[in-house]
C-alpha positions in Angstrom: 0.2 0.1 -0.4 1.3 3.3 -1.2 1.7 6.5 1.5 0.2 9.3 1.1 0.9 12.9 2.1 1.9 11.5 5.7 3.3 14.3 8.4 4.2 13.2 11.1 6.5 13.9 14.0 7.3 11.6 17.2 9.1 12.4 20.4 11.4 11.0 22.3 10.4 8.6 26.1 6.9 7.9 23.6 5.2 4.8 22.9 3.2 5.1 19.8 0.7 2.6 18.6 -0.2 2.4 14.6 -3.7 0.7 13.8 -5.3 0.1 10.9 -7.0 -2.5 8.6 -4.4 -5.2 6.8 -3.2 -3.4 3.9 -3.6 0.5 4.9 0.4 0.8 4.7 1.5 0.2 8.5 4.5 -1.8 7.9 5.0 0.2 4.5 5.3 3.3 7.1 7.2 1.4 9.7 10.0 0.1 7.5 10.2 3.8 5.8 10.5 5.3 8.8 13.3 3.2 10.1 15.0 3.0 7.2 14.2 -0.1 5.3 12.0 0.7 2.6 12.4 4.4 0.8 9.6 6.3 0.0 8.9 7.5 -3.4 8.9 11.2 -2.2 9.4 13.3 1.1 11.6 13.0 3.9 12.4 10.9 6.8 14.5 12.8 9.1 16.4 11.6 12.2 18.5 14.5 14.4 17.6 17.4 11.7 19.2 14.9 9.0 17.1 13.3 6.0 18.1 9.4 6.4 17.2 8.9 2.6 20.2 11.4 1.7 22.8 9.3 3.4 24.9 7.0 1.3 24.3 3.1 1.7 27.0 2.6 4.1 26.0 5.6 6.1 22.6 4.5 6.3 23.5 0.9 7.4 25.5 2.6 10.3 22.3 4.9 10.8 20.3 1.5 11.2 23.0 0.0 13.6 23.6 2.9 16.3 20.4 4.4 16.5 17.6 1.4 15.3 16.0 -1.2 16.4 13.2 -3.8 15.1 10.8 -6.1 16.3 9.5 -8.2 13.0 6.2 -9.8 13.0 8.0 -13.2 11.7 10.7 -13.2 14.4 13.4 -13.1 11.5 15.9 -15.1 13.8 19.4 -16.5 12.5 18.0 -20.2 12.5 21.8 -21.5 13.7 22.3 -19.3 16.6 21.2 -19.9 20.0 18.8 -17.4 21.7 21.6 -15.8 23.6 23.8 -15.6 20.7 20.9 -13.4 18.5 21.3 -10.8 21.1 24.9 -11.1 21.9 25.8 -10.7 17.9 24.0 -7.3 17.5 25.7 -5.9 21.0 28.9 -6.8 19.2 28.1 -5.3 15.9 27.5 -2.3 18.4 30.8 -2.4 20.6 29.9 -3.8 23.8 32.6 -6.2 25.0 32.2 -9.8 24.7 31.7 -10.1 28.2 29.4 -7.3 28.6 27.2 -8.6 25.6 26.7 -11.9 27.1 26.2 -10.7 30.5 23.4 -7.6 29.1 21.9 -10.5 27.1 21.3 -13.3 29.7 19.9 -10.5 32.0 17.8 -9.1 29.0 16.3 -12.6 28.2 15.8 -13.3 31.3 13.9 -10.8 32.0 11.6 -11.3 29.7 11.0 -14.9 30.7 13.5 -16.9 28.5 16.3 -17.9 31.2 16.1 -21.0 30.8 15.7 -21.3 27.0 19.2 -19.6 26.6 20.9 -22.0 24.7 18.2 -23.2 22.6 17.9 -22.5 18.6 15.2 -21.2 17.0 13.4 -24.3 15.6 13.7 -25.3 19.5 11.5 -22.7 20.5 7.5 -21.6 20.5 6.2 -19.1 18.3 5.9 -16.8 21.3 9.1 -17.8 22.5 11.1 -16.8 18.9 9.1 -13.5 19.2 10.4 -12.5 22.9 13.8 -13.6 21.7 13.0 -10.4 19.3 11.9 -8.4 22.0 14.3 -8.6 24.0 17.3 -8.4 21.7 15.3 -4.5 20.6 15.0 -3.6 24.4 18.9 -4.7 24.7 20.3 -2.6 21.8 19.6 0.3 24.0 18.4 1.8 20.7 17.2 5.3 20.2 14.1 4.3 17.5 12.5 0.6 17.9 10.4 0.1 15.1 7.7 -3.4 16.2 5.7 -4.8 13.9 2.3 -6.9 15.8 5.0 -7.4 18.5 2.3 -9.0 20.9 0.7 -11.4 18.1 1.7 -14.8 19.3 1.8 -13.8 23.1 -0.8 -14.8 25.4 -1.8 -12.2 27.8 0.3 -12.6 30.7 3.5 -12.2 28.2 2.0 -8.9 26.3 1.1 -7.3 29.7 4.9 -8.0 30.6 6.5 -7.0 27.2 4.6 -3.9 26.8 6.0 -2.8 30.3 9.4 -3.5 29.2 9.0 -1.5 26.0 7.4 1.6 28.0 10.4 1.3 30.4 12.5 1.2 27.9 10.9 4.3 26.1 11.3 6.0 29.6 15.0 4.6 30.6 16.3 5.5 27.3 14.6 8.3 25.8 13.5 6.3 23.1 10.8 6.3 20.5 8.7 3.0 20.3 6.5 3.1 17.4 4.1 -0.1 17.0 2.1 -1.4 14.5 -0.6 -3.5 16.1 -4.3 -5.1 15.8 -3.9 -6.3 19.7 -6.6 -4.0 21.4 -4.7 -5.2 24.7 -1.9 -3.0 24.0 -3.7 0.4 23.0 -4.7 1.4 27.3 -0.8 1.8 27.7 0.0 4.1 24.8 0.9 7.5 24.9 -0.2 8.3 21.4 -2.5 6.1 19.1 -2.6 6.7 15.2 -5.1 5.1 13.0 -3.9 4.5 9.2 -6.5 3.4 6.4 -5.7 3.5 2.5 -2.2 4.9 3.4 -3.4 7.8 5.0 -3.1 8.8 9.1 -7.2 9.1 9.5 -6.8 10.1 13.3 -3.8 10.9 15.8 -4.9 10.6 19.5 -2.6 11.8 22.5 -3.8 9.5 25.3 -1.7 11.4 27.8 -3.5 14.5 27.1 -6.8 12.9 27.5 -5.5 11.7 31.1 -5.1 14.9 31.8 -9.0 16.0 31.1 
């Protein structure tokens, strides 16, 4: 779905939800903002620079330094264990081997996978694979976290816990969480809810402002 005349400004320390029917353009918008899919026209600015004006090498560095992704299909390397999935990203970001292992173990344990550290993706359930992806994103301390249906394979208990971790990440690291979801359970925790249809943002609700009323 093509995106149509979207003007959007996201602020640090925020948990933003993007809703809308399948085919509305949610995944395309996430991919464009995350430096994965170039728009046909327009700018995507981060810290005053249009990321789509960067060279291919600079764009890769931007994604590594500033972005993290929670994909709907988990997108895990089939030959790496759960803890290795997290460690390899941290090592690419310059974290020492010892610290990367410690951070990975702590984050996976916090998300409820402390007894699954050495299992491969084919030994994990769909929900467990999704939580590995979420742990990897949170462990990265990225300024921008883009999530596509991050709770689709999770039960209510794990959904509540994951949303709490994402909220804490936004506040602790001044991060922007931008999450596309159909999951009604997530909406109550959002700072801002945007609804998208036919490639356009149809509504934009600041729930924090509503809470003040």
